[in-house]
N, C-alpha and C positions, 0 to 999 in steps of 0.2 A: 315315680309319680303316684300320688295317693288319690283316692276317690273323694269327691266332695260329698256333702250331706245328701244332695238330691241324686247324685250318681249312685250313692249307696242305696238310697230308696228304690231306684230303678232296678238295681241288682236284685234286691230282696223281692220286689214285685214280680220280676221276671222269673225268679226261682220258684215263687209260689205257683205261678202258672205252669211252668215246666214240670215241677214235682207233682202237681195235682194230676198230671197226665200219666206219669210213670214211676212215682216213688211214694211209698206210704208205709206206715207201720202195719205189719200183719196183725190180723185179729188175734192170733194165738201165738205167733212166733216172731220174736224180735231178732232180726238177723244183722250180720255185719254188712249192711248195704252201703253203697256209695252211688251218688248221681253226680256226674261231671258235665258241665256245660261251659261254653265260651261266650262271654258277654263283652260287647264292644264298650270301651271306655271313652273313646272319642272317634274322630273320623279316620284316624290312622292306626290305632292300636286296639287290641282286645286282650282280655286276660281270662285265664281258666279258673273256675271256682268249683269246689267240691262240696257237696252237701252230704252230711252223714247224720246218723242218729247220735244224739248226745244225751248223757245223763247230767242234769244241771241242778245245782243247789243255789238258791237265792236267799241270802241272809240280809235282814234289814235291822239296823240299829234304831230302837224306838226312842221317842221323846225328843227327837231333833226339831220337829216343828214347834214344839212348846219352847225349846231353848232359843229359837230364832224369833219368837213372837215379839213384836214391837221394835225390832232392829231395822235400821236403815243405813244412812250414811255413817261413815266413821265419826265418832264423837270427838269433841275437843278434849284433849288430855293434858292440859297445861299444868295442872297440879298433880302432886303425888297421889292424892286421893282419887282423882279421876283416872289416873294410870292404873291403879290397883283395881278399881271397879271394872275397867275394861278388860283387864287380865282375867278376872273372874268370868266375864261374859265369853271371852275367847275359850277358856277351859270348858265351859258348859257347851259351847257350840262345836268345837273341834277336838276336844280332849278324848271324847269317847271313840270317835272314828279313828284317831291316831292309835289309840290303844288296841282297837279291834284289828287294824292293819298289822300292827306289830305281832299280835297274837296269831294272825293268819300266817305270817312269815315263819314264826316259831313252830307252828303246827306242821307246816309243810316240811320243815327240817326234821321234826320228830317222826313223821311218817316215812321219811326217806330210808332206803335200804341201808343196813349197817354191814359193811364189808368184813368187819371183824367180830361179828356176833358169834357167840359160842356154838349156836346151832349150825351156822354155816361152816364153821371150822371143823365140826365133827363129821361133815359129809365127805363122801368120796368125790373124785373129780367129776364124774358124769352127773352125780346128784347135785353137785354144787352148780353146775351149768344150768340145770333145770331150776334150782333154787333162785339163781340170779335172774332168770327170765320171769319167774313168778313175782319176784320182789321189785321188779322195775317200777318206777313211779311215773305215771302218765297224767296225774292230776294237775290241772292248770287253774290259776286264779285270775280274776279280773275285778278291779275295784269299780264300784258303781256308786257315786255320790256318798250317801251315808250307809253303805253296805258293801257287799261284795258277792261275786258269783264264783262258785267253784264248779268245774266241769271236766268231763272226760269223754273222749270220742269213742263211741261204741263200735265204730267201723274201722278202727286202726288195726291193720293186720299185724303190727308189731306186738300188740298186747296178747300175751299168752294166757293170762288169768284175768279176764275181764271183770269178774265180780270183786276182785281185790280192790279195784279202783272205786267201785260203788261202795264197798266197805269203808274206804278212806273218806268218802263224802259223808257217809253216815256218822263216822267218828267225829269228823270236824264239825258238822252242823249240830249234832247233839251236844257235844262238849261246849260249844260257844253259847248254846241256849242255857245250859246249866251254869256255866261260868259267868255269863252275863248277869244272871240273877244274883249270884254270890257277890259280884262286884257292883251291884246296884246300877248296872247299865244293861237293861234287858234287850234281847233281840227276839225276833221271830223269823221263821223261814219256811221254805218248802223245797222239795226235791222231786223232779219229774223227768220224763223222757219225751223227746220229740226231735225233729230234724233241725239242723242249724248249719251255719256256714262260718268258718273262720276267715273273714275278709283279709285279715292280717294275722300272723301267729299270735295266739293268745287273745284275740278280739272276736268273740263269738256273737253272732246275730241270728235272728230268726225265731221260729215258734218255740224252740227249746228254751230260750230265755223268757219269752213271753209267757209260756205255760207255767214255768216255775214262779215267775213274778205274780201271775194271777192267783195261784194257789196261796202264795205268801200274803198278798194284799187283801184278797177277798175271802179266803177260807181260814187261814191260820188265826187271824184276829188278835190273839194274845200270845205271850211267849211260849210257843211250841213249834215243832218242826213237822209239817204235814208232808206225807209221802204219797205220791201219785200211784194209782192202781197199776199202771203199766210197769212200774218198778217192782211191785209185788209179783206181777206176772213173770217178769224177767227172772227174779230170784227163785220162784217156784219151778220154772223151767230148768234152771241149772241144778237145783236141788234134786229134781226127779230124773235128770239125765243119767242114762246107764252108761257103763264103760269104766275101765280101770286104768286109763292113762294118767300120768302125773298131773296134767293140766285139767283133766275132767275132775279128778279127785280134789284138786285145789279149788276149782270153781264151786264144786259141791260143798266143800267145807266152808268157804266164805259165804255162800248163799245161806247156809244154815245159821251162821253167826249173825248175818244181817237180819234174817227173819226173826231170830231170837231177840233182836233189839227193837222190834216193832210191837205196838199195842194199838188196838182199835178204840178210838175215843168215843165219847157219848154221841157225837154227831155222825158216827159211822166212818169217819176218815181214819186212815192209818197215820200214826205219829211215831217219831223216834222216842222210845221209852227210856229216857236218860236216867230215870230213877230205878230202872230194873237191874236184876242180877247180871244179865248178859252184858249190859253196857258197862257196869262196874267191873266185870271180869276183863273186858277188852280195853277199857279207856280210863276210867277214874281210879280204879285200884284202891289203894289205901287212903286216897284223898277224898273218897266218896262221902263219908260221914261229915267231914269238915265242910265240904262244899254244900252238902244238904242243909246243915245248920245255918250257914250264912245265907243261902238262897231262901230258905223258909222264913227267916227273920225279915228279909226284904219283902217277900210276898205278903206277910201279915201286916207290915207297915203300910204297904201300898193299899191294901184292902181297907184299913182303918182310915187312911187319908181320903180315899175316894168316897167312902161312906159319909165322912164328915162334910165333904164338898157337895154331897148329893149328886155325884157323878155316876148315874145309874149304869151307863155303858161300861166304864172301866171297873166299877165295883163288881158287877156280875162277872166280868172276865177274870178278875183276881180271885173272886170267890171260887170260880171253876178251877183255877190254878191251885189254890190252897187245898181244895178237895183232892186233887191229884197228889199233892205232897203228903197229905194226911193218910191217904190210902197206901203209900209206898215209902213209909219211914224205914230207915236202915235197920236191919236186924241186930247189928252190933255197933 
């Protein structure tokens, strides 16, 4: 039996009340917390729900509102010319999101552990067990209209290397922002931490999604990935954690790699620095210069078009983006 829209709303409201009494993000330390409650679905049944802290990436494909402008009911397509015209409209409206979803599926495969990697094969039996635990993939994705959500549960006891999952979110979000410009299908996004509930496996609801969405829609504004302050706090905590166990060292290493991918933008917000050396070393590798050239050409074109249209809002945004590209041109 599934929850209706209003039953889902009741679940979330009830959790907000309950969590406000006994569950919160610590001011200095983000722990693997869990809050469990039993909520009644109807007069005879109840279901248990668990609230955890989640790290969430919200990615939005830009330009979809413009593509849908003026559209209504299906047009008459009696002639071949009408049919071709509507095919173009279809491509403009759904082509980008279909490509983005294919890219998400491919990226998840790329980030998946490689059981026959040379590094793993070179390890002893005990080291290989630890390697497999570190490399496990806990990243989940959820499609939302013209974008998608990537998330990982920070309270999952099975995760031995928590920051590795955050690293995967950084790689995915930054790469799609860079690739989107190169493909002339720009995206923007945000990554943040808050509590949430998976009402069904892979379906995340709650402040974790809301917070990432707010950062994306209200702060990001143009093609960039904004990173919330609580994520920076989490990374700094793991970077500064003392100890020499395998998992502490792994979390420390991934924290340093994540922090190396960040830059503070002019408005004070942290962003994924996808044009930086650390991102190139971890993600774009030898393709970096090619992607840079394609993406920069698109940014210049958009700036010129928005200026000619006297579209001040978008012209200023692409001017800001071009300044970022000019300041971080590839060295080779």
